[in-house]
N, C-alpha and C positions, 0 to 999 in steps of 0.2 A: 505494499500499500505505500503510494507517493504522497508526502504530507503536500499540502497547499501551502503557497507562500507569497508575498510580493516583494520587490526590491524597494530599499530607500529611495524617495525622492533626493536628488542631490541637494548636496550641502550649498547655500547659498548666503552670502554677507548681504544682509538687507542696509539701506542706506536712506532713510525716512527725514523729510525737513519742512517745517511748519513756518509762515511769515507771522509776526507778533501784530495785533491790531488789525486784523485782514479786515473785518466786518466793517471797519470805521471809512473803508476806502467805498466809492460810487461803483456800479457794475463795469464801466470804464475801465476805474483804477486796479480791479480785481484782476482783469485781464492781463493789465500792464503788469500786475506782482508776478503774476501767475509765470509770465513770459520773463520776466528778469530771473526770477529763481533757477528757472531751467538754463538759463545764460551765465548766471553766475557759477551755478553749480559744474557747469561744462568747464566754465574759465580756469576754476580752483582746483577740478580733478585733472586737467591738463598740463597745469602748475606742479603737480608731482608726478606725472607721468604715466595716468591712468587714461587718457584719452581713447586708445584703442581699446581698452577694457570697458569703458562706459559705454562708447557707440556700441558694445556687444552686453548690453543691460540688458538681464531678464525682466520681465512682467511691470515695464516703465508703465506710469500712469499718474495723472495729477490728481491731488485731493483736494481741489477747491482751493486751499489758502497752502497750498505744499505739492511735493512731487516725492514720489518713493519708486526704487527702482532694486533688484539685484544684480549682483556682480559676484566675480569669482572669489571664495573667500580667502584665497592665496595673497588677496592684497589688501587684508584688514590690518596688518602692521601699517600701510602707508594712511589707510582712513583712520585710523585710532592716533597714529603719529603726527605726520606732517599736514595733513588735508585740515584741521580745523583752522590752523595759521594762514594756510595759502586761500581758504574761505574768508576769512577775517579780512585779508589784506585786500582781498576781489571786493568784497563788500566797502570797503574804505573807498577805494578807488570810482567804482560805483555812485557812492554819494558825491564825492568830488566830482563826478561827469554830469552829475542831474541834482545841481542843487537846488531845484525849484521842489524836489519829490519829498517825500519824508522818509528819513533813513531807512533801509533796509533791514530788518532784525531778522535772524533765523534760529530756531532751535533744531539741534541734531539728532537723530536716534539710529545708532547702528546695533545690530543684534545679526543673529547666525542662526540658522538653523536647516532641517531639510522642507523643501518647499517644491512643490508642481510647477509646471510651467506657467499656469493661471497667476501662481501667487499668494491663492487662497490657503492660508493653514494657520497653525496656533502660532508661530515664529514672525508673522506677518502681524497677528493681533497681538503681539506680544512688544512688537516693535513700537506701535502706536501707543501701547500702554505705557512704555518708558518715556515718552514724549508729554505723557500727560503727568507725569510723576509732579506731585505737589512742591516737593522741594524745588526741582529745577523752576518751576512757575514763579514761586515767591522770591528766591534769588533772583530772576532775571528780569521781575518787575522792578527791582531798585536798580537797576543797573542805569546808566547816563547812556541813551540813545547815540548820542554822538561820539561817545568812546566805544561802545560796547555791541557788538553785531551779530557775536556768535557764541553760543553756548551747545554742549553736547553732554548727551549720557549714551553711556552703554551700558549694554548687559554685563553680568558677571561672566559670563561664558566668553564672551569676546574678551574681556579683561586677562581673562586666563589664557586663553589661547595665545594671546599677542604677547603678554609681559612674562610667562611661564617659557616661553619659547626663545628669549632672549635674543631673538632677530632684532636688527635695527631697524627703529621708528621715526628716524630723523631729529634724532636729538629729544625725542618726549619720554620723561620718565613717569613710572608708576606714580610718583610722587603728584604730577602733574594732575591727577585725578583722586577725589577723593569719594570714598565710600559712602553710600546711603540706601535707604530702604524705602524701593518704589513700592506704593501701596495705591493701586487704582482698580476700583468695582473690586472683581474678586482675584483682581491679580496681586501677586505680593513676592518679588524678590529682590536680591539685593541689585544694587546699581552703581555705576561710578560716574562721578560728574566732572567737566572739565570746561573751563572757559579760559579762553588763550591770554597769558599775560598775566593770569591771578596767581598769586602764591597763596596756599590755601590757608599757611598757617597764619595768614591774616584774617582770615573770615570768621565770622561768626559760628559758634559748634553748634547753633541750631541746625545748620544745615545739614549737618551729617547725622548718620544713623544712630540712634541708641538700640544697642540689643536687647530683647527682653528677658532674656536669659542672662545679659550682663557676663557673657562670654567670648563676645567678638567682638571688638573695636575697629574703628577706622585705623589704619596704617597711618595717615598724618596728625591724628591725635595724641598732645601729649597725657602723661597717667593724670594731670591734674583735671584736663578736660573730659576724660574718661570720666572721673567719678562725680563729676558736676551735671545734676540734670540738666538737660538740654532746654530751652524756652521755648516756646510753640514756635512753627514755621512764621507765624506774623512777624515775628522780632528778627528775621534774617537783616544782618547789616553784613558789611564789607570794605575792606579797602582796597582798590585797583591801582594799578600801575600799568603805562604804557600807552602807548598812544590807542490716446488718452481716455481714462476711465477714472470714475470716482471709489475710491476707499481709504478708509482709515478716521481716526480719531484727529480733532481738532483742537491745539492747545497754544497757549502765547508763550512767547519769550523774547528775550533782548539776545547780545552778543556782546563783544568787547576784542578789540585787536590790539596784535602785538604781544610776543611770548619772551618775556625775561629769560 
């Protein structure tokens, strides 16, 4: 008797972005923002040598206020590493050349997992849940839009695959990412936050995860921070330095350019 089984779908790195304050635009403005998002994504990915990979992306689709697509997981070191800085600088350049427009601010989510050609599956849903992480939204709502235009959240799986590999990431270190616990609807998983140019040692500990069991702490916390009860997310503050089809959840965030 032969057992019945099915092969696992190909692993895909899922890259999703959303624009902050998208609903404040007119219908014409919304179309322009969506076109701008796809343009700056292409430019930033080209800057880190991923143009050919992006042209071959899987299940590309706009989400109204954003865009999502799948790429080969072997490019994760670039997406986690040098891509956020590249995106930040492209957005700064976009603002310089479009002085009459509101500053375009993007939040970015990166996840990985097996997905069919349609892109419909649990990893896709989780990618959008990460984009809706409250700590990310609270943190970025306080950013100066003239300084901060990019913020990134990556999944625990992505963080482990990239940083445990020891592969080059364009100078980005694990300390550039701060551990948090994403809780959105029934979704609850560790996640990692990154804002280009932000030293997490200067950030309010409210944005970090406080483990219920008290056994897991952010690698960026000091022992004193780990023992101090965290304020509510509404108290987030920090010091900063430096300069198609529809699918998905919609969230709001800013970003920030230039890495120390």
